[in-house]
C-alpha positions as CSV (number, residue, x, y, z in Angstrom):
1,X,0.0,-0.2,0.0
2,X,3.1,2.2,0.3
3,X,4.3,2.1,-3.1
4,X,1.7,4.3,-4.6
5,X,2.5,6.7,-2.3
6,X,6.1,6.5,-2.3
7,X,6.3,6.6,-6.4
8,X,4.0,9.8,-6.2
9,X,6.3,11.4,-3.5
10,X,9.3,10.5,-5.5
11,X,7.6,12.2,-8.7
12,X,7.0,15.6,-6.7
13,X,10.5,15.7,-5.7
14,X,11.8,15.0,-9.3
15,X,9.2,17.6,-10.3
16,X,10.4,20.4,-8.1
17,X,13.8,19.7,-8.8
18,X,13.3,20.4,-12.8
19,X,11.2,23.3,-12.2
20,X,13.1,25.0,-9.5
21,X,13.3,29.0,-9.8
22,X,16.5,30.9,-9.9
23,X,16.7,33.6,-7.2
24,X,20.0,35.3,-7.9
25,X,20.3,37.7,-10.2
26,X,21.5,36.7,-13.9
27,X,22.6,38.5,-16.8
28,X,22.1,37.6,-20.4
29,X,24.1,39.8,-23.3
30,X,25.1,39.1,-27.4
31,X,24.8,40.6,-30.2
32,X,22.6,40.0,-33.4
33,X,23.7,40.1,-36.7
34,X,22.4,39.5,-40.3
35,X,24.4,37.0,-42.9
36,X,26.9,39.3,-43.7
37,X,28.0,40.1,-40.3
38,X,26.1,43.2,-40.0
39,X,24.5,44.4,-36.6
40,X,20.9,44.5,-36.7
41,X,19.6,47.6,-34.5
42,X,16.4,48.0,-32.7
43,X,15.3,44.6,-33.1
44,X,13.4,43.0,-29.9
45,X,15.0,40.3,-27.5
46,X,12.8,38.7,-25.1
47,X,13.2,36.4,-22.2
48,X,10.0,34.6,-21.5
49,X,9.2,33.1,-18.5
50,X,6.6,30.2,-18.2
51,X,5.5,29.3,-14.3
52,X,5.3,25.5,-15.3
53,X,3.3,23.1,-12.3
54,X,3.5,19.5,-11.9
55,X,-0.1,17.8,-12.2
56,X,-0.5,14.3,-10.4
57,X,-3.5,13.9,-12.2
58,X,-2.0,13.8,-15.6
59,X,1.6,13.4,-14.5
60,X,2.9,16.0,-16.3
61,X,3.6,19.9,-16.5
62,X,0.9,22.7,-17.2
63,X,1.7,26.0,-17.4
64,X,0.2,28.1,-14.7
65,X,1.4,31.8,-15.8
66,X,3.6,33.6,-18.4
67,X,5.8,36.8,-18.1
68,X,8.7,38.5,-20.0
69,X,11.5,40.8,-19.8
70,X,11.9,42.7,-23.3
71,X,14.9,44.9,-24.7
72,X,16.0,46.3,-28.2
73,X,19.4,45.8,-29.4
74,X,21.7,48.7,-29.7
75,X,23.2,50.4,-32.7
76,X,25.9,47.7,-32.7
77,X,23.4,45.1,-32.5
78,X,24.3,44.5,-28.6
79,X,21.7,43.6,-26.0
80,X,21.6,43.4,-22.5
81,X,18.9,41.6,-20.2
82,X,19.5,41.9,-16.3
83,X,16.7,39.7,-14.5
84,X,16.0,37.5,-11.2
85,X,14.7,34.6,-13.6
86,X,12.5,33.3,-10.6
87,X,10.3,36.3,-11.1
88,X,9.6,35.2,-14.7
89,X,9.0,31.7,-14.4
90,X,11.0,28.4,-14.0
91,X,10.8,27.3,-17.7
92,X,12.9,30.0,-19.7
93,X,13.4,30.7,-23.1
94,X,14.9,33.6,-25.1
95,X,13.3,34.8,-28.3
96,X,14.7,36.9,-31.1
97,X,11.5,38.4,-32.4
98,X,8.0,39.9,-31.2
99,X,4.9,40.8,-32.8
100,X,6.1,44.5,-32.9
101,X,9.6,45.7,-34.1
102,X,10.8,42.5,-35.4
103,X,11.3,43.0,-39.5
104,X,9.4,39.7,-40.5
105,X,9.7,41.1,-44.2
106,X,13.1,40.9,-44.2
107,X,14.2,38.2,-41.7
108,X,13.0,34.7,-40.9
109,X,11.9,34.0,-37.5
110,X,14.7,32.2,-35.9
111,X,14.0,29.4,-33.1
112,X,14.1,30.1,-29.5
113,X,16.6,29.0,-27.1
114,X,15.9,27.4,-24.1
115,X,18.0,29.1,-21.3
116,X,16.4,27.0,-18.4
117,X,19.5,25.6,-17.4
118,X,21.8,27.6,-18.5
119,X,20.5,30.4,-15.9
120,X,20.6,27.9,-13.4
121,X,24.1,27.5,-13.6
122,X,25.6,30.2,-14.8
123,X,25.7,34.3,-14.0
124,X,26.4,35.4,-16.9
125,X,24.9,33.9,-20.2
126,X,26.2,34.9,-23.9
127,X,23.8,34.1,-26.5
128,X,24.5,35.6,-30.2
129,X,22.0,35.2,-33.0
130,X,22.3,35.3,-36.8
131,X,19.0,36.6,-38.4
132,X,18.8,34.7,-41.5
133,X,17.2,36.4,-44.7
134,X,13.6,35.3,-45.3
135,X,12.8,33.3,-48.4
136,X,10.7,35.7,-49.6
137,X,12.8,38.9,-49.3
138,X,14.5,39.0,-52.8
139,X,11.2,38.5,-54.5
140,X,10.1,41.6,-52.7
141,X,12.7,43.5,-53.4
142,X,12.5,42.7,-57.2
143,X,8.6,44.0,-57.1
144,X,9.6,47.1,-54.9
145,X,11.8,48.3,-57.8
146,X,9.6,47.2,-60.3
147,X,6.5,49.3,-58.7
148,X,8.7,52.0,-57.1
149,X,9.4,51.8,-53.4
150,X,7.1,54.6,-52.4
151,X,4.5,53.5,-54.3
152,X,1.4,51.7,-52.5
153,X,2.4,48.4,-53.4
154,X,5.9,49.0,-52.4
155,X,4.9,50.2,-49.2
156,X,2.6,47.2,-48.7
157,X,5.2,45.0,-49.6
158,X,7.7,46.5,-47.4
159,X,5.4,46.1,-44.3
160,X,3.5,42.9,-45.3
161,X,5.7,40.6,-47.3
162,X,4.3,38.9,-50.7
163,X,0.7,38.5,-50.6
164,X,-0.6,34.8,-49.6
165,X,-3.1,35.3,-52.3
166,X,-3.3,38.0,-55.4
167,X,-6.3,38.4,-57.7
168,X,-6.8,40.8,-60.4
169,X,-9.5,41.6,-62.5
170,X,-10.8,44.7,-64.9
171,X,-13.5,47.0,-63.9
172,X,-14.5,49.4,-66.1
173,X,-11.1,49.9,-67.7
174,X,-9.5,49.7,-64.3
175,X,-7.2,46.9,-63.0
176,X,-8.4,46.1,-59.5
177,X,-6.3,44.0,-57.4
178,X,-7.0,42.5,-54.2
179,X,-3.9,41.4,-52.1
180,X,-4.7,38.8,-49.4
181,X,-2.8,38.3,-46.0
182,X,-5.1,35.5,-44.6
183,X,-2.5,35.0,-41.3
184,X,-2.4,38.4,-40.8
185,X,-6.1,39.3,-41.2
186,X,-6.4,42.0,-44.0
187,X,-6.8,42.1,-47.6
188,X,-5.9,45.1,-49.5
189,X,-7.8,46.5,-52.4
190,X,-5.7,48.6,-55.4
191,X,-7.1,50.2,-58.4
192,X,-4.6,50.7,-61.1
193,X,-1.7,50.4,-58.5
194,X,-3.5,52.8,-55.7
195,X,-4.7,51.5,-52.6
196,X,-8.6,51.9,-52.6
197,X,-9.4,50.3,-49.4
198,X,-9.0,47.0,-46.9
199,X,-11.0,44.7,-45.5
200,X,-10.0,43.3,-41.9
201,X,-11.0,39.8,-40.6
202,X,-10.1,37.2,-38.2
203,X,-6.5,36.0,-39.2
204,X,-6.3,32.3,-40.6
205,X,-2.8,31.1,-39.3
206,X,-3.0,28.0,-41.8
207,X,-1.8,30.1,-44.2
208,X,1.3,31.5,-42.4
209,X,4.5,31.0,-44.7
210,X,7.7,28.8,-43.2
211,X,9.9,31.5,-41.3
212,X,7.3,34.1,-41.0
């Protein structure tokens, strides 16, 4: 009869060790560059902490909360985050992108870096990141040169990237285009290259492109 209680006790101890909080101050520094080694300034870097709790019912971890520390790189592409990790959570990842501030048109979204163990072991962790060029970037550059970078088409391309679907029809002698960004929840309507309206809707994530 004591075996189940003993097993549960061991599991709880292991779970507590696996999710132990770091109460000491830690420093994370690094540099963000492009594939040519040039610094990427004013790009976001986030340390995201999740509170993971061990659930006996499922014998697994469940997320109880989430917090983050966010900074921007300086003109040299360098960043510094100084934080007490335990104040964010017990499961910690470093992200080199964010909804706001990251140039998702020019750069592919990099994979997050698991810092849970390094932040337990080291007072100062150095993580550098190279941002890879987005697969669509060269086509975006080509089309902006064709349309003109300051044209309505050129500005949409720089802000949004290539449309996930493009439709063109003739209406009364005018060329009417619809540029659909399903994963962003917006369609741009252009008449003879000039923006004539937008339609917004609930984003459809299934249309998101790799690297976006």
